[in-house]
Backbone bond lengths (Angstrom), bond angles and torsions (degrees), N, CA, C in turn:
res aa  C-N    CA-C-N  psi(-1)  N-CA   C-N-CA  omega(-1)  CA-C   N-CA-C  phi
1 M - - - 1.468 - - 1.515 111.71 -
2 H 1.329 117.34 -22.12 1.454 118.63 -174.38 1.523 113.34 -76.23
3 A 1.334 117.31 -1.14 1.461 118.63 169.90 1.518 110.03 -64.94
4 D 1.338 116.97 -16.44 1.460 122.16 179.12 1.518 112.50 -87.95
5 I 1.328 117.79 11.83 1.458 122.36 178.04 1.526 109.21 -124.39
6 S 1.323 115.35 133.03 1.461 120.44 168.91 1.518 107.66 -126.84
7 A 1.321 116.92 171.27 1.463 121.17 -179.41 1.511 109.27 -150.49
8 S 1.325 115.56 162.51 1.459 119.87 176.32 1.517 110.55 -143.55
9 I 1.321 114.73 145.83 1.467 123.33 173.85 1.520 107.18 -127.77
10 V 1.319 116.73 126.84 1.460 120.67 174.72 1.525 108.07 -94.35
11 I 1.317 115.14 126.37 1.457 122.10 -175.14 1.525 110.06 -106.34
12 Y 1.330 115.89 139.13 1.459 120.60 168.93 1.530 108.53 -148.89
13 K 1.313 114.92 94.44 1.474 121.91 177.26 1.531 111.56 50.84
14 N 1.323 116.64 46.09 1.464 120.86 -175.70 1.512 112.37 -83.34
15 D 1.325 114.70 164.86 1.448 121.50 174.48 1.533 108.57 -66.48
16 P 1.351 118.38 121.23 1.474 120.41 -175.33 1.529 113.71 -60.15
17 E 1.331 117.61 -36.88 1.461 120.02 -178.29 1.524 111.11 -67.71
18 M 1.336 116.42 -43.62 1.465 119.20 177.23 1.524 110.78 -63.46
19 L 1.322 116.51 -42.50 1.460 120.28 179.81 1.521 110.66 -61.98
20 M 1.318 116.91 -44.14 1.466 120.40 178.49 1.526 110.74 -59.90
21 Q 1.326 116.66 -39.42 1.465 121.05 179.47 1.524 110.67 -62.95
22 A 1.339 116.90 -41.79 1.466 120.89 178.79 1.518 111.14 -65.16
23 V 1.321 116.79 -45.38 1.466 121.66 -179.63 1.519 110.79 -62.27
24 E 1.318 116.51 -47.61 1.463 120.27 -178.46 1.522 111.75 -65.18
25 S 1.332 117.42 -33.84 1.470 120.29 177.80 1.521 110.44 -60.83
26 F 1.326 116.17 -46.63 1.463 119.10 -179.05 1.526 111.49 -67.43
27 L 1.323 117.50 -47.70 1.462 120.24 -176.93 1.518 111.29 -62.54
28 A 1.338 117.14 -36.84 1.463 120.48 -179.11 1.521 112.25 -72.85
29 S 1.333 117.24 -24.25 1.459 120.45 -175.44 1.524 112.76 -91.42
30 T 1.311 117.18 -2.65 1.463 121.38 179.66 1.525 108.84 -134.64
31 A 1.336 115.31 159.01 1.463 119.51 -175.29 1.519 113.27 -94.62
32 S 1.311 117.72 -42.94 1.467 119.66 -173.38 1.524 112.83 -140.17
33 S 1.320 116.54 18.91 1.458 120.53 -175.90 1.523 111.45 -78.13
34 R 1.334 114.91 159.22 1.462 120.81 -178.41 1.515 110.33 -104.70
35 L 1.338 114.84 138.84 1.458 122.32 176.60 1.521 108.90 -116.42
36 Y 1.342 115.64 127.90 1.457 121.68 177.09 1.525 108.85 -101.96
37 L 1.310 116.13 123.31 1.459 121.98 173.05 1.518 107.61 -100.97
38 I 1.320 116.47 111.13 1.454 122.20 -177.56 1.522 107.31 -102.02
39 D 1.329 117.24 108.93 1.456 121.52 -171.83 1.525 111.01 -99.45
40 N 1.334 115.36 111.14 1.463 122.30 176.20 1.524 112.66 -94.58
41 S 1.331 117.23 6.83 1.467 121.43 -177.12 1.529 111.22 -68.55
42 P 1.329 117.21 159.62 1.466 119.83 179.45 1.528 113.48 -69.24
43 T 1.337 117.61 -22.72 1.469 121.30 177.01 1.516 109.11 -131.80
44 D 1.342 116.34 157.98 1.473 120.48 -176.54 1.525 111.79 -90.98
45 T 1.324 115.19 50.93 1.464 121.57 -178.80 1.522 112.59 -56.98
46 F 1.326 117.00 -32.52 1.463 120.68 -174.23 1.527 113.31 -87.87
47 R 1.317 117.43 -2.90 1.458 119.32 178.89 1.539 109.56 -63.15
48 G 1.288 116.72 130.54 1.462 121.05 179.34 1.511 114.54 81.80
49 M 1.327 117.57 0.64 1.466 120.90 -178.46 1.531 111.51 -71.86
50 F 1.336 115.85 -28.05 1.462 119.39 -174.03 1.525 109.66 -115.03
51 D 1.309 115.52 109.53 1.461 121.74 -175.67 1.517 109.97 -91.03
52 S 1.327 115.55 77.35 1.453 120.77 178.66 1.520 108.91 -149.09
53 E 1.329 116.16 134.28 1.464 119.85 178.16 1.526 111.68 -70.23
54 R 1.328 116.70 -11.03 1.464 121.04 178.82 1.525 112.54 -87.38
55 V 1.323 118.24 -4.76 1.459 122.71 -179.23 1.522 109.49 -104.98
56 T 1.320 116.12 125.18 1.460 122.09 174.64 1.523 108.36 -108.46
57 Y 1.319 116.61 119.69 1.467 122.27 -178.37 1.523 108.72 -100.14
58 I 1.331 115.96 127.25 1.464 121.70 179.87 1.519 108.19 -125.34
59 F 1.330 116.60 117.06 1.461 121.94 -179.14 1.521 109.43 -101.13
60 N 1.337 116.39 121.24 1.462 121.01 -176.12 1.533 113.62 -89.74
61 N 1.326 115.90 -17.00 1.476 121.43 179.25 1.531 112.41 66.37
62 R 1.326 117.21 10.18 1.470 122.17 174.36 1.522 108.04 -166.56
63 N 1.311 115.80 162.19 1.461 120.35 -179.41 1.524 109.30 -88.93
64 I 1.324 115.80 102.69 1.468 120.37 -177.57 1.530 112.01 -92.14
65 G 1.332 117.20 -3.51 1.457 121.12 179.07 1.518 112.70 104.66
66 F 1.331 115.33 162.36 1.467 122.21 -177.15 1.529 111.52 -65.08
67 G 1.316 116.29 -55.03 1.461 120.00 -176.68 1.506 112.96 -64.57
68 A 1.340 116.72 -44.62 1.466 120.82 179.91 1.526 110.53 -62.53
69 G 1.323 117.04 -36.23 1.452 120.02 177.43 1.522 112.00 -64.10
70 H 1.333 116.13 -49.32 1.461 119.12 179.32 1.527 111.57 -65.12
71 N 1.312 117.54 -29.51 1.468 119.78 179.91 1.521 112.24 -62.70
72 I 1.328 117.68 -28.51 1.472 120.34 176.07 1.518 109.49 -58.35
73 A 1.335 116.26 -45.99 1.464 120.56 179.60 1.522 111.71 -73.48
74 L 1.330 117.55 -36.72 1.465 120.42 -179.77 1.524 111.62 -65.01
75 R 1.324 117.12 -35.46 1.474 119.43 176.58 1.524 110.40 -65.40
76 K 1.319 116.99 -35.96 1.463 120.07 176.74 1.526 110.53 -67.84
77 A 1.337 116.76 -38.98 1.463 120.09 177.65 1.525 110.71 -62.98
78 L 1.329 116.83 -41.24 1.462 120.45 176.79 1.523 111.23 -65.98
79 E 1.319 116.73 -42.07 1.466 121.16 -179.83 1.522 111.50 -62.08
80 H 1.338 116.08 -40.76 1.460 120.79 -177.58 1.524 112.20 -88.49
81 K 1.337 116.34 0.95 1.471 122.32 -179.16 1.529 111.78 55.53
82 T 1.325 115.26 40.09 1.457 121.31 174.41 1.523 109.10 -65.30
83 Q 1.311 116.56 141.88 1.468 119.42 -174.78 1.526 112.06 -74.59
84 Y 1.329 117.12 -43.88 1.456 121.53 -177.01 1.530 110.23 -132.95
85 H 1.324 114.84 149.79 1.464 120.47 175.54 1.525 108.50 -137.50
86 I 1.335 115.90 137.58 1.465 121.21 -179.00 1.526 109.69 -109.35
87 I 1.324 115.52 124.75 1.457 121.85 170.82 1.526 107.05 -86.99
88 L 1.332 116.78 119.25 1.461 121.55 -176.98 1.521 110.95 -118.02
89 N 1.320 116.59 140.20 1.456 120.87 168.00 1.529 109.04 -81.53
90 P 1.322 117.32 153.43 1.467 119.78 178.09 1.521 113.57 -75.40
91 D 1.337 118.19 -0.31 1.466 120.66 -179.53 1.529 111.77 -120.55
92 V 1.348 117.01 31.29 1.460 121.11 174.57 1.526 109.78 -113.07
93 Y 1.311 115.45 159.33 1.472 120.51 171.89 1.520 108.23 -154.50
94 F 1.325 115.90 158.56 1.463 120.04 -173.91 1.518 108.96 -163.72
95 D 1.349 115.87 164.64 1.461 119.26 -178.20 1.529 110.40 -89.08
96 Q 1.311 116.07 174.48 1.462 122.12 -170.53 1.518 113.37 -65.52
97 A 1.333 117.93 -24.70 1.465 120.26 -174.58 1.527 113.05 -77.51
98 V 1.329 118.46 -17.05 1.463 121.23 -171.30 1.524 112.29 -62.09
99 T 1.322 117.34 -52.12 1.456 120.33 -176.51 1.524 111.38 -61.61
100 E 1.324 116.33 -39.90 1.463 120.70 178.81 1.527 111.49 -61.71
101 K 1.336 117.12 -44.60 1.468 120.61 179.71 1.527 111.18 -61.45
102 L 1.328 116.30 -44.40 1.459 120.24 -178.91 1.526 111.09 -67.40
103 F 1.326 115.95 -41.06 1.464 121.22 178.16 1.526 110.68 -58.26
104 L 1.331 116.57 -48.70 1.458 120.43 -176.95 1.525 111.42 -65.91
105 Y 1.338 116.92 -37.14 1.466 118.91 177.90 1.530 110.43 -64.45
106 M 1.304 117.18 -43.48 1.461 120.43 178.77 1.523 111.32 -63.95
107 Q 1.322 116.87 -38.96 1.460 120.68 178.44 1.530 111.35 -61.95
108 D 1.329 116.06 -35.32 1.467 121.20 -177.20 1.521 113.05 -86.12
109 N 1.333 117.61 -11.06 1.462 121.28 -175.26 1.528 109.34 -133.76
110 E 1.315 115.23 82.60 1.463 120.62 -171.58 1.525 113.11 -68.67
111 Q 1.323 118.10 -15.72 1.455 120.61 -179.93 1.527 112.42 -83.33
112 V 1.328 117.28 -5.06 1.469 121.51 179.65 1.520 109.45 -86.14
113 G 1.328 115.85 125.26 1.460 120.36 178.53 1.505 113.41 -99.55
114 L 1.336 116.78 -23.61 1.465 122.22 -177.18 1.514 108.93 -146.48
115 L 1.335 115.13 135.29 1.460 121.72 -177.85 1.531 108.28 -131.40
116 M 1.334 116.11 136.48 1.465 121.09 174.93 1.519 109.92 -128.40
117 P 1.333 118.62 134.01 1.466 120.96 177.30 1.527 111.23 -78.15
118 K 1.318 115.58 175.39 1.465 120.08 170.45 1.532 107.78 -70.16
119 V 1.317 116.13 139.15 1.464 121.12 -176.65 1.525 109.07 -118.17
120 L 1.327 116.21 127.42 1.458 122.54 179.36 1.523 110.48 -119.13
121 Y 1.334 115.87 153.80 1.459 120.24 166.49 1.533 108.04 -70.61
122 P 1.331 117.95 161.11 1.468 119.26 178.39 1.528 114.10 -56.57
123 D 1.351 117.37 -25.65 1.470 119.44 179.26 1.532 112.50 -85.93
124 G 1.335 116.72 4.01 1.452 120.65 175.39 1.513 115.72 96.32
125 R 1.330 118.25 -5.56 1.466 120.47 177.62 1.532 110.29 -72.25
126 L 1.317 115.30 147.53 1.454 121.26 179.29 1.522 111.23 -70.08
127 Q 1.330 116.63 138.42 1.453 121.79 166.57 1.533 107.26 -100.57
128 P 1.313 118.28 113.68 1.471 120.76 -176.56 1.522 110.96 -79.52
129 L 1.335 116.54 83.57 1.461 122.17 -172.51 1.523 113.18 -105.35
130 C 1.326 117.16 11.06 1.470 121.28 167.90 1.518 107.12 -92.40
131 K 1.322 116.89 125.67 1.461 118.58 -174.31 1.530 111.47 -137.12
132 L 1.321 113.59 155.01 1.456 120.48 167.23 1.531 108.19 -74.98
133 L 1.315 117.17 169.39 1.460 119.75 175.36 1.524 108.94 -70.31
134 P 1.322 117.72 133.45 1.467 120.43 -172.87 1.522 112.92 -79.99
135 S 1.326 114.76 151.39 1.453 122.10 167.57 1.528 107.51 -104.82
136 P 1.327 118.71 165.39 1.466 119.82 175.73 1.523 112.50 -57.52
137 V 1.317 117.13 -37.81 1.463 120.50 179.94 1.525 110.52 -63.59
138 T 1.328 116.00 -40.95 1.463 120.31 179.73 1.525 111.10 -60.47
139 L 1.325 117.29 -52.24 1.460 120.24 -176.66 1.524 111.58 -66.62
140 F 1.331 117.36 -40.17 1.464 120.16 179.08 1.526 110.40 -63.32
141 S 1.310 117.27 -45.07 1.466 121.25 -177.76 1.520 111.32 -63.74
142 R 1.329 116.19 -43.29 1.461 119.66 -178.59 1.523 111.92 -66.45
143 R 1.319 116.00 -28.15 1.462 119.05 -176.81 1.520 112.68 -88.34
144 F 1.327 117.22 -36.88 1.465 119.48 -168.99 1.530 115.30 -118.24
145 L 1.321 118.71 -4.89 1.462 120.43 -179.37 1.521 111.85 -112.58
146 K 1.335 116.40 38.76 1.458 120.92 -178.56 1.526 111.99 -61.78
147 F 1.327 117.06 -24.20 1.464 120.89 -177.37 1.529 111.89 -70.08
148 N 1.322 117.06 -19.82 1.468 120.84 -178.19 1.528 108.87 -103.39
149 S 1.310 115.84 79.66 1.468 120.53 -173.64 1.526 112.26 -66.31
150 N 1.334 117.90 -33.88 1.465 119.76 179.81 1.520 111.15 -63.91
151 L 1.333 116.38 -44.69 1.457 120.67 178.77 1.518 111.02 -63.23
152 L 1.335 116.28 -44.78 1.462 119.93 -177.98 1.519 111.69 -66.44
153 N 1.319 117.16 -39.11 1.462 119.71 178.97 1.524 111.27 -62.95
154 K 1.329 116.90 -40.88 1.465 120.22 177.70 1.525 110.88 -65.55
155 M 1.333 115.99 -42.98 1.463 120.28 179.63 1.526 110.89 -63.73
156 N 1.343 116.43 -46.34 1.460 120.15 -176.40 1.515 112.80 -70.20
157 H 1.323 117.40 -25.02 1.463 119.53 176.38 1.524 110.17 -55.09
158 W 1.337 116.03 -39.14 1.455 120.87 179.38 1.525 111.64 -89.72
159 Y 1.325 116.92 -49.32 1.462 120.46 -174.57 1.526 111.70 -62.09
160 E 1.326 117.94 -41.91 1.460 122.16 -179.87 1.527 112.45 -90.62
161 M 1.313 116.76 8.45 1.462 123.14 173.45 1.532 113.38 57.51
162 H 1.325 116.63 38.98 1.463 120.54 177.78 1.526 111.12 -62.05
163 F 1.325 116.69 -27.84 1.462 121.15 -177.45 1.524 112.66 -63.65
164 T 1.328 118.00 -14.37 1.465 120.45 -179.87 1.524 112.26 -81.71
165 G 1.336 117.37 -21.40 1.458 120.90 -177.18 1.518 114.59 85.05
166 Y 1.330 117.33 -11.18 1.469 121.90 178.43 1.533 112.45 55.66
167 N 1.307 116.77 33.07 1.463 119.57 -177.90 1.522 113.12 -125.23
168 T 1.334 116.36 12.76 1.456 119.29 -179.15 1.520 110.38 -140.32
169 V 1.322 115.84 153.95 1.468 120.44 175.20 1.525 108.21 -65.32
170 M 1.327 116.29 131.77 1.466 118.61 -177.88 1.526 111.24 -153.14
171 D 1.324 114.61 150.76 1.452 121.59 176.01 1.529 109.14 -82.37
172 V 1.333 115.94 130.46 1.462 122.16 -173.72 1.530 108.59 -132.46
173 P 1.352 118.64 133.26 1.460 119.48 -176.63 1.516 115.56 -80.68
174 F 1.344 117.71 -12.64 1.462 121.44 179.66 1.515 108.41 -141.44
175 L 1.339 116.14 108.01 1.461 123.14 178.59 1.521 109.73 -111.40
176 S 1.307 116.25 143.20 1.466 121.81 -173.85 1.521 112.64 -65.10
177 G 1.337 114.94 144.46 1.460 121.26 176.87 1.520 114.41 -79.16
178 C 1.340 118.15 4.19 1.466 118.71 179.68 1.524 111.65 -70.86
179 F 1.353 116.58 -25.10 1.470 121.58 177.23 1.522 107.12 -157.59
180 M 1.325 116.63 105.50 1.459 121.88 -178.97 1.525 108.70 -123.23
181 F 1.328 116.67 113.94 1.456 121.76 177.92 1.528 106.87 -93.65
182 L 1.322 116.82 104.22 1.459 123.12 -170.18 1.520 112.31 -103.61
183 R 1.323 116.22 137.52 1.459 121.43 167.77 1.536 105.94 -82.87
184 V 1.315 116.87 112.61 1.463 121.08 -169.57 1.525 111.88 -60.39
185 A 1.311 117.86 -35.54 1.460 120.76 -177.62 1.524 112.27 -59.96
186 T 1.337 117.40 -28.58 1.460 119.46 179.85 1.530 111.21 -66.19
187 L 1.320 117.05 -26.45 1.465 120.62 -177.27 1.524 111.34 -70.86
188 E 1.324 117.12 -22.76 1.461 119.54 175.92 1.525 110.60 -64.51
189 K 1.335 116.33 -27.04 1.462 121.12 -179.45 1.524 112.18 -91.37
190 V 1.343 116.42 -43.98 1.472 119.72 -171.17 1.528 113.23 -97.75
191 G 1.340 117.51 -15.78 1.455 120.08 -178.14 1.521 112.58 91.67
192 L 1.321 115.98 177.45 1.461 123.11 -177.55 1.528 109.83 -94.37
193 F 1.329 116.79 -167.50 1.460 120.44 173.99 1.531 109.48 -59.81
194 D 1.304 116.23 143.59 1.463 122.38 176.65 1.527 108.15 -75.94
195 E 1.319 117.28 111.37 1.462 121.03 -174.74 1.525 112.81 -76.50
196 N 1.312 117.56 -5.59 1.463 120.19 171.60 1.525 111.68 -75.55
197 I 1.338 116.28 -15.48 1.465 121.84 176.80 1.526 106.73 -99.49
198 F 1.312 116.84 109.87 1.463 121.24 -169.51 1.530 112.90 -75.19
199 L 1.323 116.29 -46.86 1.462 120.49 -174.93 1.523 108.78 -159.21
200 Y 1.336 117.09 127.06 1.468 125.16 -175.74 1.537 110.19 78.90
201 T 1.293 114.84 146.84 1.480 127.83 -176.82 1.525 113.43 67.91
202 E 1.353 118.68 -6.86 1.463 118.75 175.95 1.522 110.66 -68.32
203 D 1.344 117.16 -29.00 1.467 119.57 176.04 1.530 110.73 -73.73
204 T 1.326 116.81 -35.91 1.461 120.44 174.53 1.522 110.31 -59.07
205 D 1.312 115.47 -48.59 1.457 122.06 -177.52 1.530 111.70 -62.20
206 L 1.336 117.50 -46.01 1.460 119.83 -177.53 1.523 110.99 -69.62
207 T 1.327 117.48 -44.03 1.470 119.61 178.00 1.523 110.41 -58.15
208 R 1.314 115.97 -43.09 1.466 120.01 -178.67 1.521 111.15 -62.17
209 R 1.320 117.31 -42.32 1.469 119.98 -179.63 1.526 110.80 -66.86
210 I 1.329 117.32 -38.74 1.463 119.88 177.38 1.534 110.05 -68.37
211 H 1.326 116.30 -40.47 1.464 122.00 -176.81 1.535 112.22 -61.05
212 K 1.319 116.79 -26.21 1.463 120.70 -179.98 1.526 112.18 -69.05
213 H 1.341 117.18 -23.72 1.465 120.52 -173.91 1.537 113.74 -122.49
214 Y 1.320 116.85 -21.56 1.466 121.58 -176.35 1.523 108.92 -137.93
215 R 1.297 116.49 175.58 1.459 120.70 175.02 1.531 109.61 -83.22
216 T 1.309 116.16 138.98 1.471 122.60 173.23 1.526 106.10 -118.51
217 V 1.332 116.72 114.36 1.461 120.87 -159.79 1.530 112.39 -123.45
218 F 1.325 114.55 137.54 1.460 123.40 168.51 1.515 107.92 -92.09
219 Y 1.351 116.33 127.53 1.462 121.29 -174.78 1.529 109.39 -125.20
220 P 1.331 118.11 94.76 1.472 121.19 -172.41 1.523 115.38 -75.41
221 E 1.348 117.45 -5.59 1.462 119.35 178.52 1.527 111.96 -70.71
222 A 1.331 116.65 -19.72 1.468 121.91 174.42 1.526 108.00 -108.97
223 V 1.331 116.94 137.00 1.466 121.59 -173.82 1.525 110.04 -128.32
224 I 1.332 116.44 132.71 1.456 121.57 173.41 1.527 109.03 -123.29
225 Y 1.331 115.39 169.32 1.463 122.02 178.69 1.528 109.28 -120.13
226 H 1.325 114.61 139.58 1.467 120.67 -173.19 1.532 107.98 -136.54
227 H 1.324 115.91 122.00 1.463 119.21 179.49 1.527 111.29 -65.73
228 N 1.333 117.40 -33.66 1.472 123.58 176.06 1.519 111.60 49.50
229 Q 1.313 115.96 79.09 1.457 121.54 -174.48 1.521 114.18 -80.62
230 R 1.342 117.50 -10.51 1.466 122.27 174.62 1.529 111.67 49.31
231 A 1.335 114.54 56.85 1.464 120.21 -172.84 1.521 113.27 -62.52
232 S 1.326 117.89 -29.61 1.466 119.41 -176.41 1.525 112.15 -68.49
233 Y 1.362 117.29 -15.25 1.457 120.32 177.57 1.529 111.43 -90.68
234 K 1.329 117.41 -3.65 1.456 121.30 -176.20 1.523 113.43 -120.54
235 N 1.328 116.98 -17.48 1.458 121.43 -172.14 1.527 109.29 -128.65
236 I 1.325 116.60 121.52 1.464 120.44 -174.75 1.525 111.58 -64.99
237 V 1.329 118.09 -35.51 1.464 120.88 179.98 1.523 109.89 -65.57
238 I 1.332 116.67 -45.71 1.461 120.25 179.79 1.524 110.04 -67.09
239 M 1.334 116.99 -35.46 1.459 119.51 176.55 1.532 110.87 -60.84
240 M 1.334 116.75 -40.54 1.465 119.77 178.66 1.530 111.02 -65.91
241 H 1.343 116.72 -38.11 1.474 119.14 174.46 1.525 110.02 -59.53
242 H 1.339 116.11 -40.70 1.460 121.07 179.94 1.530 110.39 -60.73
243 I 1.318 115.97 -45.70 1.464 121.09 -178.73 1.526 110.75 -64.31
244 F 1.344 117.05 -48.06 1.462 120.33 -178.08 1.529 111.38 -65.55
245 S 1.325 116.63 -35.21 1.460 119.16 177.44 1.523 111.23 -66.52
246 A 1.335 116.19 -39.48 1.466 119.50 176.71 1.523 110.80 -62.39
247 I 1.328 116.60 -40.31 1.472 120.44 177.93 1.524 110.19 -60.76
248 R 1.325 116.75 -44.68 1.475 120.09 179.62 1.527 110.73 -64.25
249 Y 1.343 116.21 -39.19 1.464 119.23 178.70 1.523 110.82 -61.58
250 F 1.332 117.42 -48.32 1.467 120.18 -177.29 1.525 111.92 -72.43
251 N 1.331 117.28 -29.65 1.469 118.95 173.00 1.534 110.53 -62.44
252 K 1.312 115.67 -32.93 1.465 121.63 -177.55 1.522 111.68 -78.28
253 W 1.325 117.47 -43.61 1.454 121.23 -170.08 1.525 113.95 -104.34
254 G 1.309 116.75 -18.10 1.453 119.61 -177.06 1.520 110.99 117.50
255 W 1.314 115.90 141.72 1.456 121.22 -178.34 1.528 110.14 -88.09
256 F 1.291 117.96 -93.89 1.457 120.49 -176.33 1.526 111.98 -88.15
257 T 1.319 115.66 -14.69 1.462 120.18 174.84 1.521 109.11 -113.49
258 D 1.317 116.23 109.55 1.462 122.29 -179.29 1.529 106.54 -152.15
259 S 1.319 116.21 85.79 1.463 120.94 -174.24 1.525 112.03 -63.99
260 E 1.330 116.17 -33.91 1.467 118.82 178.66 1.524 110.35 -65.12
261 R 1.322 117.05 -44.76 1.467 120.93 177.01 1.521 110.26 -57.74
262 D 1.328 116.81 -47.80 1.460 120.56 -178.06 1.526 111.28 -61.66
263 S 1.324 116.68 -40.66 1.460 120.87 -179.00 1.527 111.53 -66.80
264 I 1.343 116.15 -45.05 1.466 120.14 -179.49 1.523 110.44 -64.07
265 N 1.325 117.50 -47.09 1.463 120.72 -178.54 1.528 111.46 -63.48
266 Q 1.327 116.43 -41.08 1.462 119.60 -179.73 1.521 110.76 -64.56
267 R 1.316 116.87 -38.86 1.471 120.48 178.60 1.527 110.82 -62.97
268 I 1.333 116.97 -42.08 1.471 120.73 178.60 1.524 110.34 -63.98
269 L 1.315 116.50 -45.77 1.464 120.34 -178.85 1.533 111.68 -61.98
270 L 1.305 115.88 -42.01 1.465 119.69 179.43 1.522 111.25 -64.84
271 K 1.322 115.91 -38.67 1.465 120.21 -176.35 1.515 112.23 -69.17
272 F 1.350 116.23 -42.77 1.472 118.78 -170.79 1.528 113.97 -102.05
273 S 1.317 117.15 -26.00 1.467 117.73 -176.56 1.504 113.95 -112.94
274 G 1.333 116.55 -16.40 1.444 120.32 -177.92 1.508 114.31 73.72
275 E 1.354 115.94 16.24 1.471 119.40 -179.56 1.509 111.21 -116.58
């Protein structure tokens, strides 16, 4: 059955050991599925690194962005009418049972367009990657007001949905792009990643578009591990990409006036917190 699953990893000068761990996790968890390695690095250092007929290596010779890179593989999934496609970060890893659990849940729940497992740091701590739809104030505060931990903790309690406990299946309007289990047929309706968004917020945008027509679900019965290097907090160039991507996202959906965002977030809060 796993011939109906493909996956893609977009590479940009990544740590080879972490990348190998991600690749091996996917290949070990499926029997005959195809993995696309989309390399945006300046050189093809990773060509020939993975000796498997199930791995397709595509070198772009330039950095076309996260979403545009994954779209190369998503177009192939649509062309081949693959049932499911997994968006993988190069710094995730997981055991063999994960893909099977997600596959079976999707098979049993045809209204689900996107599924994300529980995500942990390698030391076992939870990564709170279920989020409400962001406002400009939310993203600005999280990026630039790190010195005010009390304010951020209060904000993140709601924005990162800590009030849910992360222990139950739930519909979430913004799921992280580090691991996205997609029903490919939904992309025919909602489209692929927005290639105008170079890096960051492209997962927000895609989840939101899927959420308008299908269920976007957090499924804690499957667990993966994510190193989560948070590059935008360490690299000024990546930080600028983050800022410009946020601007493009809010230009698209609305800045301080976004009635759809307010309605979706309020519905989630009422359902899970009673407030």
